[in-house]
Each structure stands twice: as structure tokens, then as C-alpha cells.
C-alpha positions as CSV (number, residue, x, y, z in Angstrom):
1,M,-58.6,-49.7,-33.1
2,P,-56.9,-46.3,-32.7
3,N,-53.2,-46.1,-33.2
4,L,-52.8,-45.4,-29.5
5,S,-51.5,-47.4,-26.6
6,I,-52.3,-46.3,-23.0
7,C,-49.4,-47.2,-20.7
8,I,-49.5,-47.5,-17.0
9,I,-46.7,-48.4,-14.5
10,T,-47.9,-49.6,-11.1
11,K,-46.9,-51.1,-7.8
12,N,-49.3,-52.2,-4.9
13,E,-52.2,-49.9,-6.0
14,C,-54.7,-52.6,-6.8
15,D,-57.7,-50.6,-5.6
16,N,-56.8,-47.5,-7.6
17,L,-55.6,-49.6,-10.6
18,K,-59.0,-51.3,-10.8
19,I,-60.8,-47.9,-11.1
20,C,-58.2,-46.6,-13.5
21,L,-58.6,-49.6,-15.9
22,E,-62.4,-49.6,-15.6
23,R,-62.4,-46.0,-16.9
24,I,-60.3,-46.8,-20.1
25,K,-61.1,-50.4,-20.9
26,D,-63.8,-49.5,-23.5
27,L,-61.9,-46.8,-25.4
28,G,-60.7,-49.4,-27.9
29,C,-57.0,-48.7,-27.2
30,E,-54.2,-51.1,-26.4
31,I,-53.6,-51.0,-22.7
32,V,-50.0,-51.8,-21.4
33,V,-49.5,-52.3,-17.7
34,V,-46.0,-52.6,-16.3
35,D,-45.8,-53.9,-12.7
36,T,-42.7,-52.9,-10.7
37,G,-42.9,-55.4,-7.9
38,S,-46.5,-55.6,-6.5
39,S,-47.3,-57.9,-3.7
40,D,-51.0,-57.3,-3.9
41,N,-53.5,-58.2,-6.6
42,S,-52.4,-55.6,-9.1
43,K,-51.2,-58.0,-11.8
44,K,-54.3,-60.2,-11.5
45,I,-56.6,-57.1,-11.9
46,A,-54.6,-55.9,-14.9
47,S,-54.6,-59.3,-16.5
48,A,-58.4,-59.4,-16.4
49,V,-58.5,-56.3,-18.6
50,T,-55.5,-56.6,-20.9
51,P,-53.1,-59.4,-22.0
52,C,-50.3,-56.8,-22.1
53,V,-49.0,-57.1,-18.5
54,Y,-45.3,-57.1,-17.9
55,D,-42.8,-57.2,-15.0
56,F,-40.1,-54.7,-14.6
57,V,-37.4,-55.0,-11.9
58,W,-37.5,-51.7,-10.0
59,C,-34.2,-49.7,-10.3
60,D,-35.1,-46.4,-8.6
61,D,-35.8,-44.8,-12.1
62,F,-39.3,-43.9,-13.2
63,S,-38.1,-43.1,-16.7
64,A,-36.5,-46.5,-17.2
65,A,-39.9,-48.1,-16.2
66,R,-41.8,-45.8,-18.5
67,N,-39.5,-46.4,-21.4
68,F,-39.8,-50.1,-20.9
69,A,-43.6,-49.8,-21.2
70,I,-43.1,-47.8,-24.4
71,Q,-41.0,-50.7,-25.9
72,K,-43.8,-53.1,-25.1
73,A,-46.5,-51.0,-26.8
74,A,-47.7,-52.0,-30.3
75,N,-48.6,-48.5,-31.4
76,D,-46.6,-45.4,-32.1
77,W,-48.8,-42.9,-30.2
78,I,-48.4,-43.3,-26.4
79,L,-50.6,-41.9,-23.6
80,F,-49.3,-42.4,-20.1
81,L,-51.5,-42.6,-17.0
82,D,-50.6,-43.4,-13.4
83,S,-52.6,-46.0,-11.6
84,D,-54.0,-43.3,-9.2
85,E,-55.4,-41.3,-12.2
86,F,-59.0,-41.8,-13.3
87,V,-60.3,-40.7,-16.7
88,D,-63.4,-38.5,-16.4
89,A,-63.8,-37.5,-20.1
90,F,-62.0,-38.7,-23.3
91,D,-63.1,-37.3,-26.7
92,M,-61.6,-40.0,-29.0
93,P,-62.7,-38.6,-32.4
94,K,-61.3,-35.1,-31.6
95,L,-58.1,-36.7,-30.3
96,L,-57.6,-38.8,-33.4
97,E,-58.0,-35.6,-35.5
98,Q,-55.3,-33.9,-33.4
99,L,-52.9,-36.8,-33.7
100,Q,-53.2,-36.7,-37.5
101,A,-52.9,-33.0,-37.7
102,M,-49.9,-32.6,-35.3
103,P,-47.8,-35.8,-35.6
104,A,-44.7,-34.3,-34.1
105,S,-46.3,-32.5,-31.2
106,I,-46.7,-33.4,-27.5
107,G,-50.2,-33.5,-26.0
108,H,-51.1,-32.1,-22.6
109,I,-53.9,-33.8,-20.8
110,H,-55.8,-32.1,-18.0
111,I,-55.1,-33.5,-14.6
112,K,-57.2,-32.4,-11.6
113,S,-55.4,-33.3,-8.3
114,L,-57.4,-33.8,-5.1
115,Y,-55.8,-33.0,-1.8
116,E,-56.9,-32.3,1.8
117,N,-56.5,-28.8,3.3
118,D,-57.8,-28.0,6.8
119,G,-60.3,-30.9,6.6
120,Q,-61.6,-29.8,3.2
121,T,-61.1,-31.6,-0.1
122,M,-59.5,-29.1,-2.5
123,S,-58.4,-29.5,-6.1
124,S,-55.9,-28.0,-8.6
125,T,-55.9,-28.6,-12.3
126,E,-52.9,-28.4,-14.6
127,P,-52.1,-29.4,-18.2
128,I,-49.4,-32.2,-18.0
129,A,-47.5,-33.5,-21.0
130,R,-48.4,-37.2,-21.3
131,L,-49.1,-37.9,-25.0
132,F,-46.5,-38.3,-27.7
133,S,-45.1,-40.4,-30.6
134,R,-42.5,-42.9,-29.5
135,K,-40.8,-42.4,-32.8
136,L,-39.8,-38.9,-31.7
137,Y,-39.8,-38.9,-27.8
138,H,-39.0,-40.8,-24.7
139,F,-38.7,-40.1,-21.0
140,E,-35.7,-38.8,-19.1
141,G,-35.2,-38.1,-15.3
142,R,-35.2,-40.5,-12.4
143,I,-38.4,-39.1,-11.0
144,H,-41.0,-36.5,-12.1
145,E,-39.6,-37.5,-15.5
146,Q,-40.1,-35.4,-18.6
147,I,-40.8,-36.2,-22.2
148,V,-37.8,-35.2,-24.3
149,P,-36.8,-35.6,-28.0
150,L,-34.9,-38.6,-29.2
151,G,-31.6,-37.3,-30.6
152,A,-31.3,-33.8,-32.0
153,S,-34.6,-32.0,-32.4
154,T,-36.1,-28.6,-32.4
155,E,-38.2,-27.5,-29.4
156,P,-41.5,-29.4,-29.7
157,D,-45.0,-27.9,-30.1
158,Y,-47.7,-28.7,-27.6
159,F,-51.5,-29.2,-27.9
160,D,-54.3,-29.6,-25.5
161,A,-55.7,-33.1,-25.8
162,P,-59.4,-33.6,-24.9
163,V,-58.5,-36.0,-22.0
164,Y,-59.6,-35.1,-18.5
165,V,-58.3,-37.0,-15.5
166,T,-58.7,-36.9,-11.7
167,H,-55.6,-37.7,-9.7
168,V,-56.1,-39.0,-6.1
169,G,-52.5,-39.6,-5.2
170,Y,-52.3,-36.6,-2.8
171,Q,-55.2,-37.9,-0.8
172,G,-55.0,-40.7,1.9
173,N,-53.9,-40.5,5.5
174,E,-50.8,-38.7,6.7
175,A,-48.8,-41.9,6.9
176,Y,-49.5,-42.6,3.2
177,R,-48.6,-39.1,2.1
178,T,-45.4,-39.1,4.1
179,E,-44.3,-42.5,2.7
180,K,-44.9,-41.3,-0.8
181,A,-43.1,-38.1,-0.2
182,N,-40.1,-39.9,1.3
183,R,-39.9,-42.2,-1.6
184,N,-40.0,-39.3,-4.1
185,L,-37.5,-37.3,-2.0
186,K,-35.0,-40.1,-2.0
187,L,-35.0,-40.2,-5.8
188,L,-35.1,-36.4,-6.2
189,L,-32.1,-35.9,-3.9
190,Q,-30.2,-38.4,-6.0
191,E,-31.2,-36.4,-9.1
192,L,-30.1,-33.1,-7.5
193,E,-26.7,-34.5,-6.6
194,A,-26.2,-35.2,-10.3
195,Q,-27.6,-31.8,-11.4
196,P,-27.3,-29.4,-8.4
197,D,-28.4,-26.3,-10.4
198,D,-31.5,-27.8,-12.1
199,P,-34.5,-25.6,-11.1
200,Y,-37.0,-28.2,-12.0
201,T,-35.5,-30.8,-9.6
202,L,-35.3,-28.1,-6.9
203,Y,-39.0,-27.3,-7.5
204,Q,-40.0,-30.9,-7.3
205,I,-38.2,-31.4,-4.0
206,G,-39.9,-28.3,-2.6
207,N,-43.2,-29.6,-4.0
208,S,-42.8,-33.0,-2.2
209,Y,-42.1,-31.2,1.1
210,F,-45.0,-28.9,0.5
211,Y,-47.6,-31.6,-0.1
212,S,-46.5,-33.5,3.0
213,K,-46.9,-30.2,4.9
214,Q,-43.2,-29.8,5.7
215,Y,-43.2,-26.2,4.8
216,E,-40.0,-25.2,6.6
217,Q,-38.1,-27.9,4.6
218,A,-39.6,-26.8,1.3
219,I,-38.5,-23.1,1.6
220,P,-34.8,-23.5,1.0
221,Y,-35.3,-25.5,-2.2
222,F,-37.8,-23.0,-3.6
223,E,-35.3,-20.2,-2.7
224,R,-32.4,-22.0,-4.5
225,A,-34.6,-22.4,-7.6
226,M,-35.5,-18.7,-7.5
227,E,-31.9,-17.7,-7.5
228,L,-31.4,-19.4,-10.9
229,P,-32.3,-18.0,-14.3
230,L,-36.0,-19.0,-14.8
231,D,-38.3,-18.9,-17.8
232,T,-41.5,-17.2,-16.4
233,K,-43.5,-18.8,-19.3
234,L,-43.1,-22.2,-17.8
235,S,-46.0,-23.4,-15.5
236,Y,-43.6,-25.0,-13.0
237,V,-41.9,-21.6,-12.5
238,H,-45.3,-20.1,-11.5
239,S,-45.7,-23.0,-9.1
240,I,-42.4,-22.2,-7.5
241,I,-43.5,-18.6,-6.8
242,N,-46.9,-19.6,-5.6
243,L,-46.0,-22.5,-3.4
244,Y,-43.1,-20.5,-1.9
245,G,-45.7,-17.8,-0.9
246,Y,-47.9,-20.5,0.7
247,C,-44.9,-21.8,2.6
248,L,-44.0,-18.4,4.0
249,I,-47.7,-17.9,5.0
250,N,-47.9,-21.3,6.7
251,T,-44.7,-20.7,8.7
252,K,-46.0,-17.2,9.6
253,Q,-43.2,-15.3,7.9
254,F,-45.7,-12.7,6.8
255,A,-43.3,-9.7,6.5
256,D,-40.8,-11.8,4.5
257,A,-43.5,-12.9,2.1
258,L,-44.0,-9.3,0.9
259,M,-40.9,-9.9,-1.2
260,L,-43.1,-11.5,-3.7
261,E,-44.4,-8.1,-4.7
262,A,-41.1,-7.7,-6.6
263,V,-42.2,-10.2,-9.3
264,Y,-45.6,-8.7,-9.8
265,D,-45.0,-7.6,-13.4
266,D,-44.0,-11.1,-14.4
267,F,-46.9,-12.9,-12.7
268,K,-49.8,-10.4,-12.7
269,G,-51.6,-12.5,-15.3
270,D,-51.6,-15.5,-12.9
271,A,-54.7,-15.8,-10.8
272,D,-53.0,-18.1,-8.4
273,Y,-50.2,-15.6,-7.8
274,L,-52.6,-12.7,-7.3
275,F,-54.5,-14.8,-4.7
276,V,-51.4,-15.7,-2.8
277,L,-50.4,-12.1,-2.9
278,G,-53.8,-11.2,-1.5
279,L,-53.2,-13.6,1.4
280,I,-49.8,-12.0,2.1
281,Y,-51.3,-8.5,2.2
282,M,-54.2,-9.8,4.4
283,N,-51.7,-11.3,6.9
284,N,-49.8,-8.0,6.9
285,A,-53.0,-6.0,7.6
286,Q,-52.7,-4.3,4.3
287,F,-56.4,-4.8,3.7
288,S,-57.0,-2.4,0.7
289,K,-54.2,-4.1,-1.2
290,A,-55.5,-7.5,-0.3
291,I,-59.0,-6.7,-1.6
292,E,-57.5,-5.3,-4.8
293,S,-55.4,-8.4,-5.3
294,F,-58.2,-10.8,-4.7
295,L,-60.6,-9.0,-7.0
296,S,-57.9,-8.9,-9.7
297,A,-57.7,-12.6,-9.5
298,T,-61.4,-12.9,-10.1
299,K,-61.0,-11.1,-13.4
300,L,-58.8,-13.8,-14.9
301,P,-60.4,-16.8,-16.6
302,T,-58.4,-19.7,-15.3
303,S,-56.5,-20.8,-12.3
304,V,-54.6,-23.9,-11.1
305,V,-56.1,-24.1,-7.7
306,D,-59.9,-24.2,-8.0
307,G,-61.7,-21.2,-6.6
308,V,-58.8,-18.8,-6.3
309,N,-60.2,-16.8,-9.3
310,S,-63.8,-17.1,-8.0
311,Y,-65.4,-18.3,-4.8
312,S,-62.3,-18.4,-2.6
313,A,-61.2,-14.8,-3.6
314,F,-64.7,-13.4,-3.0
315,H,-64.9,-15.2,0.3
316,N,-61.7,-13.6,1.5
317,V,-62.9,-10.1,0.4
318,G,-66.0,-10.8,2.5
319,V,-63.8,-11.8,5.5
320,I,-61.8,-8.6,5.3
321,L,-64.9,-6.4,5.1
322,E,-66.6,-8.3,7.9
323,C,-63.6,-7.8,10.2
324,L,-63.6,-4.1,9.3
325,G,-67.3,-3.9,10.4
326,D,-68.7,-3.4,6.9
327,K,-71.2,-6.3,7.2
328,T,-73.5,-5.1,4.3
329,N,-70.7,-5.2,1.7
330,A,-69.3,-8.3,3.3
331,I,-72.6,-10.1,2.7
332,S,-72.5,-9.0,-1.0
333,Y,-69.1,-10.6,-1.5
334,Y,-70.0,-13.7,0.4
335,E,-73.0,-14.1,-1.9
336,K,-70.7,-13.9,-4.9
337,A,-69.0,-17.0,-3.5
338,G,-72.1,-19.0,-4.2
339,D,-72.5,-22.3,-2.2
340,Y,-68.9,-22.2,-0.8
341,A,-69.6,-23.3,2.8
342,P,-67.3,-20.8,4.6
343,A,-69.0,-18.0,2.7
344,R,-72.5,-19.2,3.7
345,A,-71.3,-19.3,7.3
346,G,-70.0,-15.7,6.9
347,I,-73.4,-14.6,5.7
348,E,-75.1,-16.1,8.8
349,R,-72.6,-14.4,11.1
350,C,-73.2,-11.0,9.4
351,K,-76.9,-11.4,9.7
352,Q,-76.8,-12.0,13.5
353,V,-77.7,-9.0,15.5
């Protein structure tokens, strides 16, 4: 058996938990499930897969629950999943090699989050720190908790673990999303009261408002974070900039959004930023700049939001050219977007006499 425990905390997510456990039950790892007060069949479902099922009295602190799970684990290496996260791929031999070669490092797993946007299912993929040695690290933070060293330690190294996961927590109906956002916001605002100048907490508050489509409420928190010293190498700092841009677009503050040009030099290597900037130019009728920005995004190999460095960017270039009356070139860019449905519809429009 690998020296690895997979830990999960859950509450009233029996349907998701069943899928989550089904995907990992044959990996040969110890599975630890901590229930924080379910009234559904979560504990029964967990007990059918693992004997390591424990109760934790909820105290409005995700780190406390996660650290409790760590204490119950039999192994030193800990991988955390949420019950609404489903493993798609897991290369155990490669992972075990990494754990042996990098015993003091923290592993990022690759989490693809699904969400609804204008009736379409979209996705974004980010590396998230979830794998570590409990001899060296634990969790801190009431919500959106982070892995931090135990005691004095140097800045940890990170590695990309060969673990790929789909997160479905942003899906569901509006009532479900709002309930989840309100729960998170309650804890985040408590955290902010204790640390009023913490940019990560400000980001997470803005993020909670953003994903519940409360764009006006998100803006001041992103702006407060942007007024603080930020390390542009951190992925969440990129998210602050990009989500702020989307908020301004969604609230039709198009002219104000042009302020994001000022950070171009720091973020020009970020396809998601270049795509948002393209949308800003597009909504300000600066079409040449918009095309340039979208095409610059397509030259970058990776993105967080799927498609912004490929089919979505090419589609938007096609839209601009079609609106300008250049249907021939519009079709060529729509074709670059492949099977993306809006682009196929654009081709049909342009071919109509």
C-alpha cells in the first residue's frame, strides 16, 4: 500500500461523495472521511468504502476540520480532495517517484472546475496545492485554507503531481450556488475582520461574489486587493486582475476597464489577461487592439479558462471581422475555432447571401 492517505471532509453531499469515492477506492491508498454534520446518507456511503470515517463537530473553520483528518490518517503523505471533486487520472507510479525524490515539497494537483455561463458549461483549470507531508505542513485559515509549514521553515518547493480532478461545486442551480457563496462569505468576512489587509482573503471574497454573479459586490474587494503590494508571480494575483476585468465588463463599466492596460507589462504572458483585455478593447470599439490582444493570447501555450488561448479567442476575432463586414476573413477565423458552436453559427451567418 502506498504511504499515502487520501483525506476528505464532507457534509450532506452524498451523491457527489459516492462518485468521489468510486474514483479513488481502487488506488490502494488509505481513505479518511471526516463528516462535519451530515443529515443525509454521506456516512453510510463512506463506511461502505473505508473503515476510517469520523465525526467532527463543525466550528466554522475548514482548517480545523482538515487538520483533524490529518491526525486520523495513518500515513505521512496526505492528499486532500473535496467531496465534489472527481479524479479523472492518477499516475500512482510516477507520483510515488516524486514523493521519494521531493520529500519536503508540496504537490499541486490539476483541478478543472465546471461552471455555467450564459447557458453553456465552461471550465477553468488550475494547479492547486493539495499534497504534502504531515510531518512538515498543516492547514491554516478559516476558509480557502492554505498549506503552511509547521514551525520555522524556509519557503517550500512545489511540484506538479500527476493527479487530474474535475470539480463540480460551481455547478447546480442558482439557489445552490447562492447558498454556498453565502456560507463562504460569512467565514471569509470573519477572516477579513481579523486580517483586514490580507490580499488573498480579499481575493476570495471577490471570487465568491463573482461566481454567484454578484459582480457589483465583487469589485470593491478586488480593488482593495489591488491597492496592496502584490506578488505578480502568484496565480491568485493573476485571478484578481482577470476577474476584476470580467466584473467591469459585466457591469458595463467599459471605459473604466481600460485601466487594466496599465498592468500589461506584468501580465502580458498570461493568456487569460490578454483575452480579458481583448474583450475590454472590443467593448470600447478599439477593434484593431482587440484583434491583436486575442491573437496574442492564442500564441501562449496554457490558460486557466479553457479556450481563451484558442477557440474563444479565434471566435471573437471572427465576430469583430464579421461586424466590420469582412466576412471572408471572419470565416477563416471562425474555422480556426474548430467545433466551437458559436463559431459554427458565425460561419453559417457569413455564408448567407
